[in-house]
C-alpha positions in Angstrom: -0.1 0.2 -0.2 1.5 3.6 -1.0 2.0 6.0 1.7 -1.1 8.4 0.6 -3.4 5.3 0.7 -2.3 4.7 4.3 -2.9 7.7 5.2 -6.1 8.3 3.9 -7.4 4.7 5.0 -5.8 6.0 8.6 -8.1 9.5 8.7 -11.6 8.5 10.3 -13.3 11.7 10.7 -12.7 15.5 10.5 -14.6 17.5 13.5 -14.7 21.2 13.8 -13.7 22.8 16.6 -15.0 25.9 17.4 -14.0 28.6 20.1 -17.2 30.3 21.6 -17.5 33.4 23.4 -19.9 32.1 26.4 -19.6 28.1 27.2 -23.1 27.9 28.6 -25.2 30.2 26.2 -23.3 27.6 23.5 -24.2 24.2 25.6 -27.8 26.0 25.6 -28.0 26.3 21.8 -26.1 23.1 21.0 -27.5 20.7 23.7 -31.0 21.9 24.6 -31.6 23.5 20.9 -30.3 21.5 18.5 -30.3 18.0 20.5 -26.6 17.3 20.6 -24.9 15.1 23.5 -22.3 16.0 25.5 -20.0 12.8 25.3 -16.5 14.2 26.6 -15.3 17.3 28.8 -12.5 18.6 30.4 -13.2 20.4 33.5 -10.4 22.7 35.4 -10.6 24.6 38.7 -14.6 23.3 38.8 -14.9 25.0 34.9 -16.0 23.3 32.0 -12.7 24.3 29.3 -13.5 22.1 26.5 -16.1 19.4 25.3 -17.0 16.9 22.3 -20.7 17.0 21.6 -22.2 14.8 19.5 -25.0 14.1 17.1 -25.9 11.0 15.3 -22.0 10.3 13.6 -21.3 14.0 13.7 -19.3 15.6 16.3 -18.0 19.2 17.1 -15.6 20.5 20.0 -16.3 23.6 22.0 -13.7 25.7 23.9 -14.5 29.0 26.0 -11.7 31.5 24.7 -11.8 33.7 28.0 -12.1 36.9 25.9 -14.5 38.8 23.3 -14.2 37.1 20.1 -13.8 39.5 16.9 -16.9 40.5 15.2 -15.9 38.4 12.1 -15.1 35.1 14.1 -17.9 32.9 12.3 -17.1 34.4 8.8 -16.7 32.3 5.9 -17.2 29.1 8.2 -20.0 26.6 7.5 -20.3 23.1 8.6 -22.7 21.0 6.5 -24.3 17.9 8.4 -25.9 15.3 6.1 -29.0 13.8 7.3 -31.5 11.4 7.1 -34.3 14.0 6.9 -33.0 17.9 7.3 -36.8 18.9 7.2 -37.3 16.9 11.1 -34.3 18.9 12.1 -35.7 22.1 11.0 -39.0 21.0 12.8 -37.0 20.3 16.0 -34.8 23.6 15.7 -37.8 25.6 15.1 -39.9 23.8 18.1 -37.1 24.9 20.1 -37.6 28.6 19.4 -34.1 28.9 17.3 -33.6 30.8 14.7 -33.7 28.9 11.4 -34.1 29.8 7.8 -36.8 28.3 5.7 -35.5 24.9 4.2 -35.0 25.2 0.1 -33.7 22.5 -2.4 -30.0 22.8 -3.8 -27.9 20.7 -5.1 -30.8 17.7 -4.8 -30.9 18.4 -1.0 -33.3 20.0 1.5 -31.4 22.3 3.4 -31.6 24.2 6.7 -29.4 26.8 7.6 -28.9 28.4 10.9 -26.1 30.3 13.1 -25.0 29.5 16.3 -24.5 32.4 18.7 -20.8 33.2 17.6 -21.9 33.3 13.9 -20.7 30.1 13.0 -22.6 28.8 10.1 -24.6 25.2 10.5 -26.5 23.8 7.4 -28.8 20.1 8.0 -29.2 18.8 4.6 -30.7 15.2 3.2 -31.2 14.0 -0.3 -34.6 14.9 -2.1 -36.1 14.0 -5.6 -38.2 17.9 -4.9 -37.4 19.9 -7.7 -34.1 22.6 -7.2 -35.2 26.2 -5.7 -38.4 24.7 -4.0 -39.1 26.1 -0.8 -40.7 24.3 2.1 -43.7 26.5 2.2 -44.2 25.7 -1.6 -43.9 22.0 -0.9 -46.1 21.7 2.2 
């Protein structure tokens, strides 16, 4: 096996790491709002400093910055979660009162976009045969 193939076979997962301005606010958003669960954590001097959150087979890591983040911290970053049913995620998020864009069809996928408290864009997507550019309200 050549070196590139060995390296590729060795890589198992990419996990986004977000510096957040408030761990409490981010945990409320990801766990209470989106339904992630905390799989691992680092507590130092009685304070949660870092955590690994999971939803399905996807994961993210959060660590509080300890200082105010720059205004453009989430600019240009989008995390795309591939789902069985992005519309179910949309309905769940909406029922929790989180701001979420109305889903639309793009690239043969239902796409539901939202932003976390620090401006990181999250996109939940699932395959569909519905025509391109359909908006959820047009479809239901």
